[in-house]
N, C-alpha and C positions, 0 to 999 in steps of 0.2 A: 477184205471186209474190215470195217472199223470195229474195234473191241468196245462193247457197251460200258465196261468198267472204265476204260480210258476216257470215253465221252463224258461219263458222269463226273470223273475226277476233274476233267477240264472245265466243265460247267461249274463245279464247286469252287475251283480256284478262281475263276472269273468273277463268280458272285462274291467270294470273299474279298478279293481285291477291290471290287466296286464298292462294297460296303465300307471297307477300310478307308477308301479315298473320300467317301461322303461323310464319315463320322470323324475323320482325323482333325479337321479344322475345329470342331467343337471340343475335342480333347486338348488340342494345342493351345487354343485361345480361351481357356476357361476363365481367366482373370479379366479378360477384356481384349477387344480387337486392337492391334496396334494402329497408330495413326496412318502409317504408310499403307497398310492394307486397306483402310477406309478410303484413303486418297485414291489408290489404284481402282477401287470399286467405283468411284465417281468419274474417273478420267478415262478408263479403258473402253467403256462402251462407245464413247465418241471417237476415240482413236481407231477402234475396229471399224466403225461405220465409215470413217474417212478412208481407211485402207480398202474397204469393199468398193467404194465409189471409184477410187483410183484403179483397182483391179478390173472393174467392169468396163471402164472407159479407156483402158490403156491401148486397145487394139483397134479403135475406131479410126476410120479414114475420112477426113473431110473432103478429100478429092475423089472418093469413091462414088458409086452410082447414086446413093441416097444422100450423100453429103452430110452424114451423121445426123440427119434431121430426126429420125426415130429415137435415137439415143438421147439427144438433148431434150426432146419433147417428153420422154419418159422420166428423165431426171427432174424436169420442171413439174410434171404431174406428181411425182413422188414427194417433192418438196411441198407442193401445195396441199396434198393430202395430209402430210404430217403437220403442217402449219394449221390446218383446219381441225383435225381430229386429235392430234397429239397421241397417236397410236402407232408405234413402230411397226407392228405386224401388219396392220392395215395399209400403212404407207408402202412397205416393201411388196406386199401382195398386189396392191392396186397398181403400183408402178410397173411391176413385172407383167401383170396382165394387160396393161395399157401398151407396153412395149411389144408384147407378142401379138396383140391385135394390129398394131401399126405395121409390123414386119409381115405378118401373114395376109392382111386384108388391103393395106394401103400401098405399101412400098414394094 
């Protein structure tokens, strides 16, 4: 059986570390945010999105039974949704739902 004191201490440590991680940037960058950090804040979201696209498409097979048609259609739908609404969450959710509908109902 798990000791309740151990569980409470574990929760307290996790909460403390989480709070420290969230407040630390405000303490470290009191005088102003360095230009490098600002640059990374602008560049990294696009790099991460690119990595996600590569990761999602790395195992598709053009010679398979569906010839990667659902994947390419879902990528196109995601890009069109993003171009239309400029909402990342909507684009990802819409592209995922479109892909799942294609795979489950069409292909």
